[in-house]
C-alpha positions as CSV (number, residue, x, y, z in Angstrom):
1,M,124.4,146.5,77.9
2,K,123.3,143.6,80.0
3,D,119.5,143.4,80.5
4,P,119.0,143.8,84.3
5,R,116.1,141.4,84.1
6,I,118.5,138.6,83.3
7,T,120.4,139.3,86.5
8,K,117.2,139.4,88.5
9,L,116.0,136.1,87.1
10,A,119.4,134.5,87.7
11,N,119.3,135.6,91.3
12,V,115.8,134.2,91.7
13,L,116.8,130.8,90.3
14,I,120.0,130.5,92.4
15,N,119.1,132.2,95.7
16,Y,115.3,131.4,95.9
17,S,114.4,128.5,93.6
18,T,117.4,126.2,94.3
19,A,118.5,128.1,97.5
20,L,122.1,127.3,96.7
21,K,124.5,127.1,99.7
22,P,128.3,127.5,99.9
23,G,130.1,124.4,98.7
24,E,127.1,122.9,97.0
25,K,127.4,121.7,93.4
26,I,124.8,122.7,90.8
27,L,124.2,121.5,87.2
28,I,123.0,124.2,84.8
29,E,121.6,122.5,81.7
30,A,121.0,125.2,79.0
31,I,119.1,124.1,75.9
32,D,119.3,126.7,73.1
33,I,119.8,129.5,75.7
34,P,121.6,132.8,75.0
35,S,125.1,132.6,76.5
36,E,124.5,135.8,78.4
37,M,121.9,134.1,80.6
38,T,124.0,131.0,81.1
39,C,127.0,133.1,82.1
40,E,124.8,135.1,84.6
41,L,123.7,131.9,86.2
42,V,127.3,130.8,86.6
43,R,128.2,134.2,88.2
44,A,125.2,134.0,90.5
45,A,126.1,130.5,91.6
46,R,129.7,131.4,92.4
47,Q,128.6,134.5,94.3
48,A,126.4,132.2,96.4
49,G,129.5,130.0,97.1
50,G,128.3,127.2,94.8
51,E,130.2,125.1,92.3
52,P,128.5,125.3,88.9
53,I,128.9,122.9,86.0
54,V,127.3,123.6,82.7
55,T,125.9,121.4,79.9
56,L,124.9,123.1,76.6
57,K,122.3,121.3,74.5
58,S,120.4,121.9,71.3
59,Q,116.9,120.8,70.3
60,A,118.1,120.1,66.8
61,V,120.9,117.9,68.1
62,H,118.4,116.2,70.4
63,R,116.2,115.4,67.4
64,A,119.2,114.0,65.5
65,L,120.1,111.7,68.4
66,L,116.5,110.5,68.5
67,M,116.2,110.0,64.8
68,N,119.4,107.9,64.8
69,S,118.9,106.2,68.2
70,S,119.7,102.7,69.4
71,E,119.1,101.0,72.7
72,A,122.8,100.8,73.4
73,Q,123.3,104.5,72.6
74,M,120.5,105.7,74.8
75,N,121.7,103.5,77.6
76,L,125.2,104.9,77.3
77,I,123.9,108.5,77.4
78,A,121.7,107.6,80.4
79,E,124.7,106.1,82.2
80,V,126.8,109.2,81.6
81,E,124.1,111.7,82.5
82,A,123.0,109.8,85.5
83,L,126.5,109.8,86.9
84,R,126.7,113.6,86.4
85,M,123.3,114.2,88.0
86,S,124.2,112.0,91.0
87,K,127.2,114.3,91.7
88,V,125.2,117.5,92.2
89,D,123.0,119.0,94.9
90,A,120.9,121.2,92.6
91,Y,119.8,121.5,89.0
92,I,118.6,124.3,86.8
93,G,117.0,123.2,83.5
94,L,116.7,126.3,81.2
95,R,115.0,125.2,78.0
96,G,114.6,127.2,74.8
97,S,113.2,126.1,71.5
98,H,113.5,127.8,68.1
99,N,110.9,125.4,66.8
100,I,108.3,123.8,69.1
101,A,107.6,121.1,66.6
102,E,111.3,120.0,66.3
103,T,110.6,116.4,67.4
104,S,107.2,116.0,65.8
105,D,108.5,113.6,63.1
106,V,110.5,111.5,65.5
107,P,109.1,107.9,65.5
108,E,107.1,106.9,68.5
109,A,109.5,104.0,69.3
110,A,112.4,106.5,69.6
111,H,110.4,108.8,71.9
112,K,109.5,105.8,74.1
113,L,113.1,104.6,74.1
114,Y,114.3,108.0,75.3
115,Q,111.5,108.2,78.0
116,N,112.4,104.7,79.3
117,T,116.2,105.3,79.4
118,I,117.4,108.8,79.8
119,W,114.3,110.5,81.2
120,Q,113.5,107.7,83.6
121,R,117.0,107.0,84.9
122,V,118.4,110.6,85.0
123,H,115.3,112.7,85.8
124,Q,112.7,110.6,87.4
125,E,115.0,108.4,89.5
126,I,117.8,111.0,90.4
127,R,117.0,114.6,89.6
128,V,113.4,114.8,90.8
129,P,113.8,112.9,94.2
130,K,117.4,113.7,95.0
131,T,118.2,117.2,94.0
132,R,116.8,120.7,94.5
133,W,115.7,121.5,91.0
134,V,113.9,124.1,88.9
135,V,113.0,124.1,85.2
136,L,111.9,126.9,83.0
137,R,111.6,128.0,79.4
138,W,113.3,130.8,77.5
139,P,111.3,133.5,75.6
140,H,112.6,132.9,72.0
141,P,110.5,134.4,69.2
142,A,109.0,130.9,68.6
143,M,107.6,131.1,72.1
144,A,106.2,134.5,71.4
145,Q,104.5,133.2,68.3
146,Q,102.9,130.4,70.4
147,A,101.4,133.1,72.6
148,N,100.4,135.2,69.6
149,R,102.4,138.2,70.9
150,S,105.2,140.3,69.6
151,T,108.7,139.3,70.8
152,E,109.1,142.5,72.9
153,S,105.7,142.3,74.6
154,F,106.2,138.6,75.3
155,E,109.6,139.2,76.9
156,D,108.0,141.8,79.2
157,F,105.3,139.3,80.2
158,Y,107.9,136.5,80.7
159,F,110.1,138.5,83.1
160,D,107.0,139.8,85.0
161,V,105.8,136.3,85.6
162,C,109.2,134.6,86.2
163,T,110.4,137.2,88.8
164,M,107.1,137.9,90.7
165,D,107.0,137.7,94.5
166,Y,106.9,134.0,94.9
167,A,107.5,134.2,98.7
168,R,104.2,136.1,99.0
169,M,102.4,133.5,96.8
170,S,103.9,130.7,99.0
171,T,102.2,132.1,102.1
172,A,98.9,132.5,100.3
173,M,98.8,128.9,99.0
174,Q,99.1,127.2,102.3
175,P,95.4,127.2,103.1
176,L,94.6,125.5,99.8
177,A,97.2,122.8,100.5
178,A,95.7,122.3,104.0
179,R,92.2,122.0,102.5
180,M,93.3,119.5,99.9
181,N,95.0,117.4,102.6
182,K,91.7,117.2,104.5
183,T,89.5,116.5,101.4
184,D,88.1,113.2,100.3
185,K,85.6,113.8,97.5
186,V,86.2,116.3,94.6
187,H,83.6,117.2,92.1
188,I,84.4,119.3,89.0
189,V,81.7,120.6,86.7
190,G,82.0,122.9,83.6
191,S,81.2,123.0,79.9
192,G,81.3,119.3,78.8
193,T,82.8,118.3,82.2
194,D,81.3,116.4,85.1
195,L,84.1,114.7,87.0
196,K,84.2,113.0,90.4
197,M,87.1,111.5,92.3
198,S,88.7,111.0,95.7
199,I,92.0,112.6,96.8
200,K,91.8,111.1,100.3
201,D,95.2,110.6,102.0
202,I,97.2,111.7,98.9
203,P,99.5,114.6,100.0
204,A,98.9,118.0,98.5
205,V,102.1,119.8,97.4
206,P,102.3,123.6,97.1
207,C,104.5,124.8,94.2
208,D,105.8,128.3,94.8
209,G,108.8,128.8,92.5
210,K,111.0,126.1,94.0
211,L,110.6,123.6,91.2
212,N,109.1,125.4,88.2
213,I,109.4,129.0,87.0
214,P,106.8,130.3,86.5
215,D,104.9,128.6,89.3
216,G,101.6,128.8,91.1
217,E,99.8,125.6,91.7
218,V,99.0,123.0,94.4
219,F,99.0,119.5,93.1
220,T,98.0,116.1,94.4
221,A,96.7,113.0,92.7
222,P,93.4,111.2,92.7
223,V,93.0,107.8,94.3
224,R,93.9,105.8,91.2
225,D,90.6,103.9,90.6
226,S,88.3,106.7,91.9
227,V,87.9,108.8,88.8
228,N,84.6,108.7,87.0
229,G,82.8,110.9,84.5
230,T,83.8,113.1,81.6
231,L,86.4,115.9,81.2
232,Q,86.5,118.3,78.3
233,Y,89.7,120.2,78.2
234,N,89.7,123.7,76.5
235,A,93.4,124.5,76.2
236,R,95.5,123.3,73.3
237,T,98.3,120.9,74.3
238,I,101.5,119.6,72.7
239,Y,103.1,116.3,73.3
240,Q,106.1,114.8,71.4
241,G,105.8,117.9,69.0
242,V,102.2,117.1,68.1
243,V,99.5,119.7,68.9
244,H,96.1,118.6,70.2
245,D,92.9,120.6,70.7
246,Q,89.6,119.8,72.4
247,V,90.9,116.7,74.2
248,R,88.1,114.8,75.8
249,F,88.3,111.9,78.2
250,E,85.7,109.5,79.6
251,F,86.6,107.7,82.8
252,A,85.4,104.5,84.4
253,N,86.9,103.5,87.7
254,G,90.0,105.6,87.1
255,K,90.7,104.4,83.6
256,I,90.4,106.6,80.5
257,V,88.0,104.4,78.5
258,K,87.5,106.9,75.6
259,A,89.8,109.6,74.4
260,T,89.3,112.0,71.5
261,S,91.0,115.2,70.2
262,T,91.8,116.8,67.0
263,N,94.4,114.1,66.6
264,S,92.7,111.1,68.3
265,E,95.0,108.5,66.7
266,H,98.1,110.1,68.2
267,L,96.4,110.8,71.5
268,N,95.4,107.1,71.9
269,K,98.8,105.9,70.8
270,V,100.4,107.9,73.6
271,L,97.9,106.8,76.2
272,D,98.6,103.2,75.2
273,S,102.3,103.6,75.8
274,D,101.9,101.4,78.9
275,E,99.2,100.3,81.4
276,G,99.6,103.4,83.5
277,G,99.1,105.8,80.5
278,R,95.3,105.6,80.8
279,Y,95.2,106.4,84.5
280,I,95.8,109.8,86.2
281,G,99.0,110.7,88.0
282,E,98.3,114.3,89.0
283,F,95.4,116.7,89.8
284,A,96.5,120.4,90.3
285,I,94.8,123.8,90.7
286,G,96.5,126.8,89.1
287,F,96.5,130.4,90.2
288,N,99.4,132.5,88.8
289,P,97.9,136.0,88.4
290,F,100.2,136.9,85.5
291,V,99.3,133.9,83.4
292,T,95.8,134.3,82.0
293,E,95.7,132.7,78.5
294,P,97.1,129.4,77.2
295,M,100.1,129.6,75.0
296,L,100.9,126.0,74.2
297,D,103.7,125.8,76.7
298,I,102.8,123.6,79.7
299,L,105.1,125.3,82.2
300,F,103.0,128.4,81.7
301,D,99.6,126.9,80.8
302,E,99.4,124.7,83.9
303,K,99.8,127.8,86.2
304,I,96.9,129.8,84.6
305,A,94.8,131.6,87.1
306,G,91.4,129.9,87.3
307,S,92.6,126.6,85.7
308,F,93.2,123.1,86.7
309,H,95.1,120.3,85.1
310,F,94.5,116.6,85.0
311,T,97.5,114.5,84.0
312,P,97.5,111.0,82.4
313,G,100.6,109.0,83.4
314,Q,103.3,108.9,86.1
315,A,102.5,110.2,89.6
316,Y,105.0,112.2,91.5
317,E,106.7,110.6,94.5
318,E,105.5,113.5,96.7
319,A,101.8,112.8,95.9
320,N,102.0,109.2,94.9
321,N,98.8,107.3,94.0
322,G,100.8,104.3,92.8
323,N,100.4,105.0,89.1
324,K,103.5,104.2,87.0
325,S,104.0,105.2,83.4
326,A,106.7,106.4,81.0
327,I,104.4,109.4,80.2
328,H,103.3,112.4,82.2
329,W,101.1,114.6,80.1
330,D,99.7,117.8,81.8
331,I,96.6,118.9,80.0
332,V,94.8,122.1,81.1
333,C,91.2,123.1,81.6
334,L,90.3,126.8,82.2
335,Q,87.2,127.7,84.2
336,D,87.1,131.5,83.9
337,P,83.9,133.0,82.3
338,A,85.7,133.6,79.0
339,H,86.3,129.8,78.7
340,G,82.9,128.6,79.8
341,G,83.2,128.9,83.6
342,G,83.0,126.0,86.0
343,E,83.0,124.9,89.6
344,I,85.3,122.9,92.0
345,W,83.7,121.3,95.0
346,F,85.5,119.7,98.0
347,D,83.4,117.4,100.1
348,G,80.2,119.1,99.0
349,E,81.5,122.7,99.6
350,L,82.0,125.0,96.6
351,I,85.6,126.4,96.8
352,R,86.0,127.9,93.4
353,K,83.5,129.3,90.9
354,D,84.3,130.6,87.4
355,G,88.0,130.7,88.2
356,L,87.8,132.6,91.5
357,F,88.0,131.2,95.0
358,V,84.9,131.9,96.9
359,V,85.8,130.7,100.5
360,D,87.4,133.3,102.7
361,D,90.7,131.4,103.5
362,L,91.4,130.9,99.8
363,K,90.6,134.4,98.5
364,G,94.2,135.4,98.9
365,L,94.9,133.3,95.8
366,N,92.7,135.4,93.6
367,P,94.6,137.6,91.1
368,E,93.8,141.0,92.7
369,N,95.3,139.8,95.9
370,L,98.4,138.0,94.5
371,K,99.4,140.9,92.3
372,G,99.2,143.2,95.3
């Protein structure tokens, strides 16, 4: 018997997230995804009048390609995938993983080659600016292990958060986007954190299930050279298959001048990928009421209610501070009482304390109001 939650999720992705219209072409890229889900997306796309094409991929095969990569090979793959991406109006990237550390032993040079060819030319230059797109994970047992949950309970959590009322959240987040668009100075304080920056004239972008599932953030970027102070992250993070904990940055005039973690050597190697790797490309505030604990998956962790993330690397075109980089590493800091608390101030006004919004126009984003 087909799980009705799969049908519901497929309808959210096709009819809300990508808002597929009759005659539009959509690329469904399924990486280690059960065929039942992929088939349901195809059916939903056709019911909406769309023209779906499907690419099936595997993380193990991806590792093999990287481990045996050459510049000519990566350029050929980029050329083929860029042509395909350029032919569609919408994109769904549904990504599963049986082993989150699958690419942890891939050489740094191979990761960088992939980022500078396929990721840059297909995703950053075509998919992100030129299609309606949404990306999400799939709740394999490996993902449940990350979250320290049973497979069954994690699946229940997954479908709750991925099929919530995103239209309601969309309305509630507009006042936060409006405030961020009017803000100049931001001051963030917390355990080990005292960070100041400007976000003046950098657009604030509300994320309400149209790009990521799960969703629930408003992002912008700091004025590139305005960041000063220290930031102590308290959520584990994974990049290129390598796990880091207790990441700490010190900033001077926008640049990360000191970076430490439980794997400082790898951390600094990534930040030194290029000149923009030590500058911040995104600042975002998270508020999804169903996501309350980090689980080492950034699409979930960056949406945690009461969190913010501060991202070394490439800025998004929608909130562009001019920073260019081959990396974009979202790292999360939680500010609820269980994780040490903290405060966010906009132009001298306290807007969030210990993970809860304290000004009237933003209280609709607090968990008790979004869950309804």
